C-alpha positions in Angstrom: 84.1 -76.7 -154.9 80.3 -77.3 -155.8 78.8 -78.5 -152.8 75.8 -80.6 -154.3 75.4 -81.6 -157.9 72.8 -83.3 -159.3 73.0 -85.9 -161.8 70.2 -87.0 -163.9 70.0 -90.4 -166.0 72.7 -91.4 -162.9 71.5 -95.4 -163.7 72.8 -94.9 -167.2 76.5 -95.8 -168.8 77.6 -92.4 -168.3 76.0 -91.6 -165.1 77.4 -94.7 -163.3 81.0 -94.1 -164.7 80.7 -90.2 -163.4 79.3 -91.2 -160.2 83.1 -92.4 -158.7 85.0 -89.9 -160.5 82.9 -86.8 -159.5 82.6 -87.6 -156.0 85.3 -85.0 -154.2 85.5 -84.1 -150.5 82.1 -83.1 -149.0 80.2 -82.9 -152.1 77.1 -84.4 -152.4 75.8 -86.3 -155.4 72.0 -86.4 -155.9 71.5 -89.1 -158.2 68.2 -89.0 -160.2 66.7 -91.7 -162.6 63.5 -93.5 -163.5 65.3 -96.6 -163.2 66.7 -98.2 -159.6 69.8 -96.6 -158.5 72.2 -98.4 -156.7 72.2 -97.2 -152.8 75.1 -95.3 -151.2 78.2 -98.0 -150.9 80.6 -97.1 -147.7 81.2 -93.5 -147.3 79.6 -92.4 -150.5 77.9 -89.0 -150.2 74.8 -89.7 -152.3 71.4 -88.8 -152.3 69.1 -91.4 -154.6 65.8 -90.2 -156.4 63.8 -92.2 -158.5 61.8 -89.8 -160.5 61.2 -89.0 -164.2 62.9 -85.8 -166.0 59.6 -85.4 -167.6 57.7 -84.9 -164.1 57.7 -81.1 -163.3 56.8 -81.5 -159.6 59.5 -84.2 -159.1 62.2 -82.4 -160.9 61.5 -78.8 -158.9 61.8 -81.1 -155.8 64.8 -82.6 -156.8 66.5 -79.5 -157.8 66.1 -77.8 -154.1 69.4 -77.0 -152.4 71.4 -77.8 -155.7 74.1 -75.6 -156.9 74.5 -77.4 -160.4 73.0 -79.9 -162.7 74.6 -82.4 -165.2 71.8 -83.3 -167.4 72.3 -87.1 -168.7 68.7 -88.2 -168.5 66.7 -89.3 -171.4 67.0 -91.8 -174.4 70.6 -92.7 -175.5 69.5 -94.5 -178.6 67.1 -93.7 -181.7 63.3 -94.3 -180.8 59.8 -93.3 -182.3 59.3 -90.0 -182.3 56.9 -89.7 -179.7 59.1 -91.3 -177.2 62.0 -88.8 -178.5 59.7 -85.8 -177.7 58.4 -86.9 -174.7 61.8 -88.0 -172.8 64.4 -86.0 -174.5 62.6 -82.7 -175.9 60.0 -82.2 -173.2 62.4 -83.8 -170.3 65.2 -81.0 -171.3 62.4 -78.4 -171.1 61.5 -79.8 -167.9 65.0 -79.9 -166.4 65.7 -76.4 -167.3 62.7 -74.9 -166.1 62.7 -76.8 -162.7 66.3 -75.3 -162.6 65.3 -71.9 -163.1 62.1 -72.1 -160.5 64.5 -73.0 -158.1 67.0 -70.9 -158.9 69.7 -73.3 -160.1 71.7 -70.8 -162.6 74.5 -73.7 -163.9 73.1 -76.6 -166.1 75.3 -78.9 -168.3 73.5 -80.8 -171.3 74.9 -83.8 -172.5 74.3 -83.1 -176.4 76.0 -85.6 -178.8 77.9 -85.5 -182.1 74.5 -86.6 -183.7 73.3 -83.2 -183.8 75.7 -82.6 -186.5 75.7 -86.4 -187.8 75.1 -85.6 -191.0 78.2 -83.1 -191.6 80.8 -84.4 -193.7 84.0 -85.5 -191.8 86.9 -83.1 -193.0 90.4 -84.2 -192.9 91.3 -81.4 -190.2 89.3 -80.4 -186.8 85.8 -79.5 -187.0 85.2 -76.4 -185.6 83.8 -75.5 -182.1 80.3 -75.1 -183.4 79.2 -76.9 -186.3 75.6 -75.7 -187.7 72.8 -78.6 -186.3 72.7 -81.3 -189.0 71.0 -84.2 -187.2 71.2 -87.7 -188.5 68.3 -89.3 -186.7 65.4 -88.2 -184.2 67.8 -88.8 -181.6 70.0 -86.3 -183.4 67.3 -83.7 -183.4 66.3 -83.9 -180.0 69.8 -82.9 -179.2 69.5 -79.9 -181.7 66.5 -79.0 -179.7 68.6 -79.4 -176.2 70.7 -77.4 -177.3 68.4 -74.4 -178.5 66.5 -74.8 -175.1 70.0 -74.1 -173.8 70.7 -71.3 -175.3 66.9 -69.6 -174.6 67.6 -70.5 -171.0 71.0 -68.8 -170.8 70.0 -65.6 -172.9 66.5 -64.9 -171.5 67.0 -66.2 -168.0 70.6 -65.5 -167.3 71.3 -69.0 -166.6 75.1 -70.6 -167.3 74.3 -73.4 -169.8 76.9 -75.4 -171.8 76.2 -78.2 -174.1 78.6 -80.7 -174.4 78.6 -82.7 -177.6 79.7 -86.0 -176.3 81.8 -88.5 -179.0 81.8 -91.9 -177.5 82.2 -92.3 -173.8 83.1 -95.6 -172.8 85.9 -97.4 -170.7 87.6 -97.7 -173.9 87.1 -97.3 -177.9 84.8 -99.9 -179.3 86.1 -99.7 -182.4 88.2 -97.9 -185.3 85.9 -94.7 -185.4 86.3 -94.2 -181.7 89.6 -93.5 -182.1 88.4 -90.3 -183.1 85.5 -89.6 -181.1 86.5 -91.1 -177.8 86.1 -89.5 -174.7 87.6 -91.5 -171.9 85.8 -91.7 -168.6 88.1 -89.5 -166.6 88.5 -86.7 -169.1 84.7 -86.7 -169.4 84.9 -85.8 -165.2 87.5 -83.4 -166.1 85.4 -81.9 -168.7 82.6 -81.7 -166.6 84.3 -80.3 -163.4 85.7 -77.4 -165.8 82.2 -76.8 -167.1 80.7 -76.5 -163.6 83.7 -74.2 -162.2 84.0 -71.7 -165.1 83.1 -68.4 -164.3 80.3 -67.0 -166.0 80.5 -69.0 -169.1 76.7 -68.2 -170.4 76.3 -70.4 -173.3 78.6 -72.6 -174.9 78.5 -75.4 -176.7 81.6 -77.5 -176.7 83.1 -81.0 -177.9 83.3 -83.7 -175.7 86.1 -85.8 -176.6 89.3 -86.6 -175.2 93.0 -85.0 -177.0 92.9 -88.2 -179.4 95.9 -88.3 -181.7 93.2 -88.6 -184.4 90.3 -86.7 -183.0 88.1 -84.9 -185.6 87.0 -82.1 -183.3 88.3 -78.8 -182.2 88.7 -78.5 -178.2 89.4 -74.9 -178.5 86.3 -73.6 -176.6 86.8 -76.7 -174.1 90.4 -76.0 -173.4 89.0 -72.2 -172.6 86.7 -73.3 -170.0 89.8 -74.7 -168.4 89.5 -78.5 -169.6 92.5 -80.3 -169.5 92.6 -84.0 -171.2 95.1 -86.7 -170.3 93.8 -89.6 -172.4 94.6 -90.6 -176.0 92.5 -93.0 -177.7 95.9 -93.9 -179.6 96.8 -96.2 -177.1 94.1 -98.7 -178.2 94.5 -98.7 -181.9 96.2 -102.1 -182.0 93.1 -103.5 -180.3 90.6 -102.0 -182.7 92.0 -102.1 -186.1 92.5 -99.8 -189.0 89.8 -97.5 -189.6 88.3 -97.9 -193.4 88.7 -94.0 -194.9 85.7 -95.0 -197.7 83.4 -96.3 -194.9 80.1 -94.9 -193.8 81.4 -94.7 -190.1 84.4 -92.6 -191.4 82.5 -90.3 -193.9 80.2 -88.5 -191.2 80.5 -87.4 -188.2 77.3 -89.6 -187.1 79.0 -92.5 -188.7 76.9 -95.6 -189.1 73.8 -93.4 -187.7 73.7 -92.1 -191.3 72.7 -95.1 -193.0 69.7 -96.5 -193.6 69.2 -99.0 -190.7 68.3 -95.5 -188.7 65.8 -94.5 -191.0 63.2 -94.8 -188.3 60.5 -92.8 -190.3 60.5 -95.3 -192.8 60.4 -98.1 -190.1 57.3 -96.6 -188.6 55.7 -95.9 -191.8 56.1 -99.7 -192.9 57.7 -98.6 -196.0 
């Protein structure tokens, strides 16, 4: 069992879902976010740190005594280029560099399906590695995240796993998520597998449940020891039938490939 795990972005949606699910035995969860994090409740074995992933000194301090890092921190939605660069790209570099300086060799990076958003959705499963085709500035930041992870693994011998997360919520919110959903319980199982896998080096894996309608291969995740126990199909009657001709179904990135996410044009006022 990994004794102390640092979770960045611990106050966010995914971090909040993982907090109780990654608590195990005497493990300490060091929870970091720039936002306020609820204090330890009852017998929780947590350490709370309020800091930004862009602050190198704070991140180095947060890495002290850590066995592994789960980097969830950053902007989770499309934003301006300046903010995306500062928080998501520079922030990821800061996390990896702080880990290197403090001798932390296992880092999990929360990448996204939006790193390959413009890839057309095929009728079969997409392979473990799709060439980057980002759909937004956010997607570009995830491509950069994967590139930085690869660099730190190859140059410094770190074990870095980039997880292209589909849609991690308590349950699917729309018909598209019948294919992309990652249940919170499966997310915890995937993180545990990635933390425990012996000497993985650099990997890119898909973060989805073993859904009946899933679009993505889980071979690489399975090879690391991941076992999915959930399937979005149990929610099919709640979210309706996907429209195969809709934008949400044509590309991996769904509606993020549409004009409402054209941030550059909006910033230019054209």
